[in-house]
Every structure is written in C-alpha cells, then in structure tokens.
N, C-alpha and C positions, 0 to 999 in steps of 0.2 A: 504494500500500500504506500502510495507516495504522499509526500507532504502536500502536494497540489490537491489530491483528492480530499484530504482532511480539510484543507482550506475551503474547497468548494462546499463541502457538507456544512462547515461552520458558517459560511457566508449565506447559505440558504436560511439558516435560523435567524440571522441578523436581518434578512430581507423580508421574510414571511411573517409579518407581525400584524396583529389585529389592533384596531383602536379601542374596541370593546368586544366583549364576548359574553352573551347571555344565552338562555335556553333557546330563544328563537333563532339566534345566529347558529347555534349548534345544529338545530333541526334543518336549517337551510343548507348548511355545509354538508351534513350527512346526505341530504337529498341530492345535492350537487354531485358528490362522489358516486352515489348509487346510480344516478342517471348516466354519468360518464362510463361507469363500469358496465351497465346494461347495454349502452350503445356499442360497446366493443365485445360484448358477450364474454366478459371476464369472470372467471369463477372465483369471486372474492367475497369475504365478509368485511363489512364496513362498520367502524365504530367511532363515535365521538363522545368524549367524556369531559366533564369539568369537575375538578376535585375528585372525589370518590364516586361521583354520580354518573351513570351511563345515561346519556341524553339521546343517543341515536345508535341503533344497532340493526343491521340487516344482513342477510346472507343470500347470495345468489346461487342458482343451480351450479352444482359441481363442488360445493363446499360441504364441510361436515362439522361436527362439534370440535374436531381437532383445530379448525380455524379459530373457533371461539377461544380455545385454550391458548393458541399462539398470540392472539390479540391481547389476552390478559397478561401473558408473560412479557411481551414486548412493551405493553403499557406500564407495567411495574418498573421496567428499566428506565423509561422516560420520566416517570414520576420520581424515581430515586436520583437520577443523574441530571435531570433538567435539559437533556439533549435527545436528539432522535436516536432511536434504537440502533439504527445503522451506524451513526457517528460513534456511538459508544463502542460497538463491536469493532469498528475499523480502528479506533484508537488502541484497543488491546492488540489487534493484529499488527498494527504498525510497530508495536514494541516487541514483536516476535513471539507473542503468546496468544492466548484466547481468553475471552470473557469467562468461559466455563472453568478454565484452569486457574485463573488468578483473581476473579472478583470476590471470591469467598461467599458468593450468594448461591442459594439452592437453584439448580438448573430446572427443577420442576416448577419453580415460581417465577424465574427471571430468564429472559432470552434476549440477548443483544443481537438480534437479526433485523434486517431492514423491514420497514413497513409502518412504524408508528412514529409520529412527529409531534413535538410539543406544540400546544396552542399557546402562543406567546402574546401577551397584551402589552402594548407600548406603555412604559412607565411602571409596569407591574411585574412582568416576567412570566414564566410558565404558569398557566392556570388549569391546564388539562391536556388531553391528547386527541389526536385524530389519526386513524390508521386503517390499514387493510391487511388481510392475510389471504393467501391463496396462490400467489405467483412466486417465482424465485425472489429472494430477498431484495436484490438490487432493483428488480422490476416493481415490487411492492413499494419500495421507497420512492422510486422515480414517479410512479403514478400519483402517490400522495402529494409530492412536491408540485408536480404539474397541475394537479387539481387545486391545490392551495393557491398557486399563482393565478389561475383563472378566476377562482372564487373571490380572492382579495381584490382583483381588478374590478369586479362588479360592485364592490363596496365603496370604491373611490368616488 
C-alpha cells in the first residue's frame, strides 16, 4: 500500500462532510444509495447509522445475513477509529501487518475491510456511519464514496 493511497483515502474524509445530519438526511442518503445500487443490480446491503441508532437498512437480492454481520463489524471499526473501515485496514497493511493480527480487537466484532465510511459533520466530527456490504472491499468503499459525492452535491 502506498502513501499516495493512504493520502487519497484520508482526503476523501476531509472532503465528504455534511453541514448537518438528522434522521431525514439519513433516510434520504440511504434511499440514494439503495437507488444507485438497484440501478446497477448490485447485490449489497445498505446501512446508515447515527450514534448507536440504525436509521436506514436495506438488503438487495443476492445478499444474506452475512452482509448484515459485515456491516456491523465494519461499522464498529469506524465508530472506534473515526475513519473509514478501508482506511483503517490499509493503515495496518501499510505497516506490514493486518488489523486482525495487531488491533487487539475481536475479529468476530470488528472488521477493517472496505465499505463503511464515517458520517462527518462540519465542526462536529464523526456522528455515524454509512456503508454497504456485498462487493469486494475496494468496490464497496468506492461505491460509498461515489454515492456520498453525488448525494452531498445535491445538498449544496
């Protein structure tokens, strides 16, 4: 993993920031991701949370309860570290190790794999998570970032 990749992932978090985030915003964001996934026939589970509350959750054909568990595990990583699950995993890999080997966290509860991104509010910081599960981890991450970019553009 290159320093450039880590810089790109960190820059995404600096760029993709909400002015405010409430239940209505969460529902709109979830619906936005769900519509985009449906339009591409992607087999994903979509989740949007604020704090400990699940505000949006939907699973498309081709998913299973395993995807729910992956969302939960990746969301715990974001909640704990305040960064995307992909960035956290890549930082461990950049050090020549793995999250599973060196985080000292239970891998049944935490997964530093791509797909869950922090919901960051300007002037506040991370307040929740938005994520998908069902694709390879880099694709899960890329889809969430792409959809956050288009969704935030509609709020401007």
